[in-house]
C-alpha positions as CSV (number, residue, x, y, z in Angstrom):
1,X,0.0,0.0,0.0
2,X,1.1,3.5,-0.7
3,X,0.1,7.0,0.4
4,X,-2.5,7.3,-2.3
5,X,-4.3,4.1,-1.2
6,X,-4.2,5.1,2.5
7,X,-5.5,8.6,1.7
8,X,-8.4,7.0,-0.3
9,X,-9.3,4.8,2.6
10,X,-9.1,7.9,5.0
11,X,-11.3,9.8,2.6
12,X,-13.9,7.0,2.7
13,X,-13.8,7.1,6.5
14,X,-14.3,10.8,6.5
15,X,-17.2,10.6,4.1
16,X,-18.9,8.1,6.5
17,X,-17.9,10.1,9.6
18,X,-15.9,7.1,11.0
19,X,-13.3,8.9,13.1
20,X,-12.0,6.0,15.1
21,X,-11.4,4.0,11.9
22,X,-9.7,6.9,10.3
23,X,-7.3,7.2,13.3
24,X,-6.6,3.4,13.0
25,X,-5.8,3.8,9.3
26,X,-3.4,6.6,10.2
27,X,-1.7,4.4,12.7
28,X,-1.4,1.6,10.2
29,X,-0.1,4.0,7.6
30,X,2.6,5.3,9.9
31,X,3.5,1.8,11.1
32,X,4.0,0.8,7.4
33,X,6.6,3.6,7.1
34,X,4.4,5.8,5.0
35,X,4.5,9.5,6.1
36,X,1.3,11.5,6.1
37,X,1.2,14.5,3.8
38,X,-0.8,17.7,3.8
39,X,-3.5,15.9,1.9
40,X,-3.7,13.2,4.6
41,X,-3.8,15.9,7.3
42,X,-6.6,17.8,5.5
43,X,-8.7,14.6,5.5
44,X,-8.1,14.0,9.2
45,X,-9.0,17.6,10.1
46,X,-12.3,17.2,8.2
47,X,-13.2,14.0,9.9
48,X,-12.2,15.3,13.4
49,X,-14.0,18.6,12.8
50,X,-17.3,16.9,11.8
51,X,-17.0,14.7,14.9
52,X,-16.8,17.8,17.1
53,X,-13.2,16.9,18.1
54,X,-11.7,20.3,17.2
55,X,-9.0,20.3,19.9
56,X,-7.8,16.9,18.5
57,X,-7.8,18.4,15.0
58,X,-5.5,21.2,16.1
59,X,-3.2,18.7,17.9
60,X,-3.1,16.5,14.8
61,X,-1.9,19.4,12.6
62,X,0.8,20.4,15.1
63,X,2.0,16.9,15.9
64,X,2.0,15.4,12.4
65,X,3.6,18.3,10.7
66,X,6.4,18.4,13.3
67,X,6.9,14.7,13.4
68,X,7.0,14.3,9.6
69,X,8.8,17.6,8.8
70,X,6.3,19.5,6.7
71,X,4.5,22.8,7.0
72,X,0.7,22.8,6.8
73,X,-0.5,24.3,3.6
74,X,-3.5,26.4,2.6
75,X,-5.8,23.3,2.2
76,X,-5.0,22.2,5.8
77,X,-5.7,25.6,7.1
78,X,-8.9,25.9,5.1
79,X,-10.1,22.6,6.6
80,X,-9.2,23.8,10.1
81,X,-11.2,27.0,9.5
82,X,-14.2,25.0,8.2
83,X,-13.9,22.8,11.3
84,X,-13.9,25.8,13.5
85,X,-17.0,27.2,11.8
86,X,-18.7,23.7,12.0
87,X,-18.0,23.7,15.7
88,X,-19.3,27.3,16.1
89,X,-15.8,28.6,17.0
90,X,-16.0,31.7,14.8
91,X,-13.4,33.7,16.7
92,X,-11.0,30.8,16.5
93,X,-11.6,30.7,12.7
94,X,-10.8,34.4,12.3
95,X,-7.8,34.1,14.5
96,X,-6.6,31.2,12.3
97,X,-7.0,33.3,9.2
98,X,-4.8,36.0,10.8
99,X,-2.2,33.4,11.9
100,X,-2.2,31.8,8.5
101,X,-1.5,35.0,6.6
102,X,0.8,36.8,9.1
103,X,2.8,34.2,10.9
104,X,2.8,31.2,8.6
105,X,3.0,33.2,5.4
106,X,0.4,31.0,3.7
107,X,-1.6,32.7,0.9
108,X,-5.3,32.1,1.0
109,X,-7.0,30.8,-2.1
110,X,-10.5,31.1,-3.5
111,X,-11.8,28.0,-1.7
112,X,-10.7,29.5,1.7
113,X,-13.2,32.4,1.2
């Protein structure tokens, strides 16, 4: 199995709101020596956001990006903002936007707005 296959399975878990299964797939992916990507992270943020596990979504972004040496991109931040809105955390969503533009230097795209 490769990253594409794991991401496809994760996407299926997200579409069916199966959070625990998605987290197991992530563990299996990492145990197989396959590093998650920004795409993987955006799927996980979506599934955690829909499950009202917003703190875990933020932890996931911080931990996975540090552990695997990549910087979250605009898609990950867009998913985080959408998760904040879904969880009625509008101030957090606006704060994320400011952080994204000022601190991280990530340019927002059309989908973000």
